[in-house]
C-alpha positions in Angstrom: 4.6 21.1 2.3 8.1 22.5 2.8 7.5 24.9 -0.1 4.2 26.2 1.3 6.1 27.3 4.4 8.7 28.9 2.2 6.1 30.9 0.3 4.5 32.2 3.4 7.8 33.4 4.8 9.0 35.0 1.6 6.6 37.2 -0.2 7.0 38.0 -3.9 9.8 35.5 -4.5 9.7 33.5 -7.6 10.3 29.8 -7.5 13.6 28.4 -8.4 13.8 25.1 -10.3 14.9 23.4 -7.1 11.7 24.5 -5.4 9.6 23.4 -8.3 11.2 20.0 -8.1 10.5 19.9 -4.4 6.8 20.4 -4.9 6.6 17.6 -7.5 8.8 15.3 -5.4 6.6 15.8 -2.4 3.5 15.0 -4.5 5.1 11.9 -6.1 6.3 10.7 -2.7 2.7 10.8 -1.3 1.5 9.0 -4.4 4.2 6.3 -4.1 3.2 5.7 -0.5 -0.5 5.2 -1.6 0.6 2.6 -4.2 2.9 0.8 -1.8 0.2 0.6 0.9 -2.3 -0.8 -1.7 0.2 -3.5 -2.8 0.6 -4.6 0.8 -3.1 -4.7 1.5 -3.9 -6.5 -1.7 -1.3 -9.1 -1.0 -3.1 -10.0 2.2 -6.3 -11.0 0.4 -6.7 -14.7 -0.1 -7.4 -16.0 -3.6 -8.1 -19.6 -2.7 -4.5 -20.4 -3.6 -1.6 -20.6 -1.0 0.8 -17.7 -1.4 3.6 -16.7 1.1 2.7 -13.1 0.3 -0.5 -13.6 2.4 1.6 -13.6 5.6 5.1 -12.3 4.9 4.2 -8.7 5.6 2.3 -9.4 8.9 4.0 -8.0 12.0 4.9 -10.5 14.7 5.9 -9.5 18.3 9.6 -10.5 18.5 10.5 -10.1 22.2 8.1 -7.1 22.3 9.3 -5.5 19.0 6.9 -5.7 16.0 8.9 -7.4 13.3 7.9 -8.6 9.8 7.0 -12.3 9.6 9.7 -12.7 6.9 12.4 -11.8 9.5 11.3 -14.3 12.1 10.4 -17.3 10.0 10.8 -19.1 6.7 7.5 -18.9 4.8 6.8 -21.4 2.0 4.0 -23.5 0.4 3.9 -27.3 0.6 1.1 -27.5 -2.0 -1.4 -25.2 -3.8 -3.5 -24.9 -0.6 -1.0 -25.0 2.3 1.3 -22.3 3.6 4.1 -23.5 6.0 5.7 -21.1 8.5 8.9 -22.4 10.0 10.1 -20.0 12.8 13.9 -19.6 13.3 13.1 -20.0 17.0 10.5 -22.3 18.4 9.5 -19.7 21.0 8.1 -17.7 18.1 5.3 -20.2 17.3 2.7 -18.6 19.7 3.4 -15.0 18.6 3.2 -16.1 14.9 -0.2 -17.7 15.6 -1.4 -14.6 17.4 -0.5 -12.3 14.5 -2.3 -14.5 12.0 -5.5 -14.5 14.2 -5.3 -10.7 14.7 -4.9 -10.1 10.9 -8.4 -11.6 10.3 -7.3 -13.5 7.2 -10.2 -15.9 7.5 -7.7 -18.8 8.0 -7.1 -20.8 11.2 -3.4 -21.5 11.9 -2.4 -25.0 13.0 0.6 -25.3 15.3 2.2 -28.7 15.6 5.0 -27.6 17.9 7.5 -27.3 15.0 5.8 -25.2 12.3 2.5 -23.3 11.8 0.4 -24.5 8.9 -2.3 -22.6 7.1 -4.9 -24.4 5.0 -6.4 -22.0 2.5 -10.0 -23.0 1.9 -11.4 -22.9 -1.6 -13.4 -19.7 -2.2 -17.2 -19.8 -2.6 -18.7 -17.6 -5.3 -20.1 -15.3 -2.7 -16.8 -15.0 -0.9 -15.1 -14.2 -4.2 -17.6 -11.4 -4.8 -17.0 -10.0 -1.3 -13.2 -10.0 -1.9 -13.7 -8.2 -5.3 -15.6 -5.5 -3.4 -12.8 -5.3 -0.8 -10.3 -4.8 -3.6 -12.4 -2.0 -5.1 -12.6 -0.3 -1.7 -8.9 -0.5 -1.2 -8.4 1.0 -4.6 -10.7 3.9 -3.7 -8.7 4.5 -0.5 -5.4 4.6 -2.5 -6.9 7.1 -5.0 -7.7 9.4 -2.0 -4.0 9.3 -1.1 -3.0 10.1 -4.7 -5.5 13.0 -5.0 -4.3 14.3 -1.7 -0.7 14.5 -3.1 -2.1 16.3 -6.2 -4.1 18.8 -4.0 -1.1 19.6 -1.8 1.0 20.3 -4.9 -1.6 22.6 -6.5 -2.1 24.5 -3.2 1.7 25.1 -3.1 1.7 26.2 -6.8 -1.3 28.6 -6.3 0.4 30.1 -3.3 3.6 30.6 -5.3 1.7 32.4 -8.2 0.1 34.7 -5.6 3.7 35.5 -4.4 5.0 36.5 -7.8 5.7 33.3 -9.8 4.4 33.8 -13.4 0.9 32.5 -14.0 1.8 30.5 -17.1 4.4 28.6 -15.2 1.8 28.0 -12.4 -0.6 26.6 -15.0 2.0 24.3 -16.5 2.9 23.0 -13.0 -0.8 22.4 -12.2 -1.0 20.4 -15.4 2.1 18.4 -14.4 0.5 17.6 -11.0 -2.8 16.5 -12.8 -0.9 14.3 -15.2 1.1 12.8 -12.4 -2.1 11.9 -10.4 -3.7 10.4 -13.6 -0.6 8.2 -14.0 -0.8 6.9 -10.4 -4.6 6.4 -10.5 -4.0 4.3 -13.6 -1.6 2.2 -11.6 -4.2 1.8 -8.8 -6.8 0.6 -11.4 -4.3 -1.9 -12.9 -3.3 -3.4 -9.5 -7.0 -3.7 -8.4 -8.0 -5.3 -11.8 -5.1 -7.8 -11.6 -6.1 -8.9 -8.1 -9.8 -9.1 -9.0 -8.9 -11.4 -12.0 -6.8 -13.5 -9.6 -9.8 -13.9 -7.2 -12.3 -14.7 -9.9 -10.0 -17.3 -11.6 -11.1 -20.7 -10.3 
């Protein structure tokens, strides 16, 4: 959005290469964030198999400061259905339990005073279908983020053309923004498809 402000302040000034790069970088940055968010959300979806990724990104209150689980405990699996969370400090057992409950993972933590164990229940057919729908919904949300990056870039380009940047350059840049968004939407589809396959594989 930096470039939009620049255009409003400076009438009839053509874009320099640096400013063109800025528009594209801004768009790509928004699209990257959408993909990163999707990866984190998909990693929280249980597939019936124990995976540390289910809890490592959860935030735990460490003396009042939200801290990623991976920084307050060692997370491992003892078998294909059990996640073991060993906190560095025993006082963290309760906050760890609390963060798991709040995350609504559909799994009940068991605290034995030393570690927190999570038993991942096998998925029913109905539960699998629900999770596949959830993946599709997360994918759609990410696509909204990608399209928003594209829209912002195109708005900045149109504004620049109005202020004296050649139209053919504007058209080419709009094409670049389109192609960039197509690339990222392809990544979203790939991530969602991969997760759905994981969920449906018994």
